C-alpha positions as CSV (number, residue, x, y, z in Angstrom):
1,M,-9.9,-27.8,-6.5
2,A,-12.9,-30.1,-7.0
3,E,-15.1,-28.1,-4.6
4,I,-14.3,-24.8,-6.3
5,L,-15.0,-26.3,-9.7
6,K,-18.5,-27.4,-8.4
7,V,-19.2,-23.8,-7.3
8,A,-18.1,-22.6,-10.7
9,A,-20.3,-25.1,-12.4
10,S,-23.3,-24.0,-10.3
11,A,-22.6,-20.4,-11.5
12,S,-22.6,-21.7,-15.1
13,V,-18.8,-21.2,-15.5
14,A,-17.2,-24.0,-17.5
15,Q,-14.4,-26.0,-16.0
16,K,-12.1,-25.0,-18.9
17,T,-12.7,-21.3,-17.9
18,A,-12.5,-21.8,-14.2
19,A,-9.5,-24.0,-13.8
20,P,-6.9,-21.5,-15.2
21,I,-8.4,-18.8,-13.0
22,I,-8.1,-21.0,-9.9
23,D,-4.5,-21.9,-10.8
24,E,-3.6,-18.2,-11.2
25,V,-5.2,-17.3,-7.8
26,R,-3.4,-20.2,-6.1
27,S,-0.1,-18.9,-7.6
28,V,-0.6,-15.4,-6.4
29,I,-1.6,-16.6,-2.9
30,G,1.6,-18.7,-2.9
31,R,3.6,-15.5,-3.3
32,W,1.7,-13.7,-0.5
33,R,4.9,-13.2,1.6
34,Q,6.6,-11.4,-1.2
35,F,3.7,-9.0,-1.7
36,A,3.4,-8.4,2.0
37,D,7.1,-7.6,2.3
38,E,7.0,-5.2,-0.7
39,A,4.0,-3.5,0.9
40,G,5.9,-3.1,4.2
41,L,3.6,-5.2,6.3
42,M,4.9,-6.0,9.7
43,A,6.6,-9.5,9.8
44,S,4.4,-10.7,12.6
45,R,1.2,-9.8,10.7
46,R,2.6,-11.2,7.4
47,D,3.4,-14.5,9.1
48,E,-0.1,-14.6,10.7
49,L,-1.8,-14.1,7.4
50,D,0.6,-16.4,5.6
51,Q,-0.5,-19.3,7.9
52,I,-4.2,-18.6,6.9
53,L,-3.5,-18.3,3.2
54,N,-1.0,-21.1,2.9
55,P,-1.8,-23.7,5.5
């Protein structure tokens, strides 16, 4: 998260603003498989993307 916070700081976004947004995005990415299943994505493609998003 430190690297992302550095990027936020360089864009004049305060850590107290950026940190909750980063946490929310991480949470959503963690539920990728659920969203993919609900959208009807083929299991093979879902798994491929899941490996990229959640290494």
